C-alpha positions as CSV (number, residue, x, y, z in Angstrom):
1,M,15.6,2.6,3.2
2,T,12.4,4.5,2.2
3,A,10.9,7.1,4.4
4,T,7.2,7.6,4.0
5,H,5.1,10.1,5.9
6,L,1.5,9.4,6.8
7,Y,-0.6,12.4,7.6
8,S,-4.0,12.6,9.2
9,T,-5.9,15.8,9.8
10,H,-9.3,14.4,11.1
11,E,-9.2,15.0,14.9
12,A,-10.0,18.5,16.0
13,A,-8.1,20.0,13.0
14,V,-4.8,18.9,14.6
15,S,-2.3,17.4,12.1
16,T,-0.4,14.4,13.2
17,R,2.5,12.9,11.3
18,T,4.1,9.4,11.4
19,V,7.4,8.6,9.7
20,L,8.0,5.1,8.7
21,C,11.4,3.8,7.4
22,L,10.9,0.7,5.2
23,G,13.4,-1.5,3.6
24,R,13.3,-2.5,-0.1
25,T,11.2,-5.6,0.5
26,D,9.2,-4.4,3.5
27,L,5.4,-4.5,3.2
28,L,3.0,-2.5,5.4
29,A,-0.8,-2.5,5.4
30,V,-2.3,0.8,6.7
31,P,-6.0,1.6,7.3
32,L,-6.5,5.2,6.2
33,Q,-9.3,7.8,6.2
34,A,-10.4,10.0,3.3
35,G,-8.0,13.0,3.2
36,D,-5.0,11.3,4.7
37,S,-1.8,11.8,2.7
38,L,1.1,9.5,1.9
39,R,4.4,11.0,0.9
40,S,7.7,9.6,-0.1
41,E,10.8,11.4,1.3
42,R,13.4,9.0,-0.2
43,G,13.1,6.1,-2.6
44,T,10.1,4.9,-4.6
45,V,6.9,3.9,-2.7
46,W,4.5,1.4,-4.3
47,I,1.0,1.8,-3.1
48,T,-1.9,-0.7,-3.7
49,V,-5.3,0.5,-2.7
50,D,-8.0,-2.1,-2.1
51,G,-10.6,-1.9,-4.9
52,L,-8.5,0.3,-7.3
53,P,-7.3,-1.3,-10.6
54,Q,-4.1,0.6,-10.8
55,D,-1.3,0.9,-8.3
56,I,0.4,4.2,-7.4
57,L,4.1,4.8,-7.5
58,L,5.5,7.8,-5.5
59,E,8.9,9.1,-6.3
60,P,10.8,11.2,-3.7
61,G,8.9,14.4,-2.9
62,Q,5.6,13.1,-4.4
63,A,2.4,12.7,-2.4
64,H,-1.0,10.9,-2.7
65,V,-4.2,12.0,-1.0
66,V,-6.4,9.2,-0.1
67,P,-9.9,9.8,-1.7
68,E,-11.9,7.4,0.5
69,A,-11.3,5.4,3.6
70,G,-9.9,1.9,3.2
71,A,-6.8,-0.2,3.3
72,V,-3.6,0.9,1.7
73,N,-0.8,-1.7,1.1
């Protein structure tokens, strides 16, 4: 299982956190806003951002801040 934290800090400067536990072959499409953060707690997380030529791999403890709104798979 891989645990991924999704953070959003856009509403009234209140931070929210959602924890998702995904299996090895699970896929998830998430609409995010600029400034949202994805973080891998355990396992490797493979991120594909619509419109970007290169995918992002997060190892445990690494995070990625979304530069602009869009869909992340």
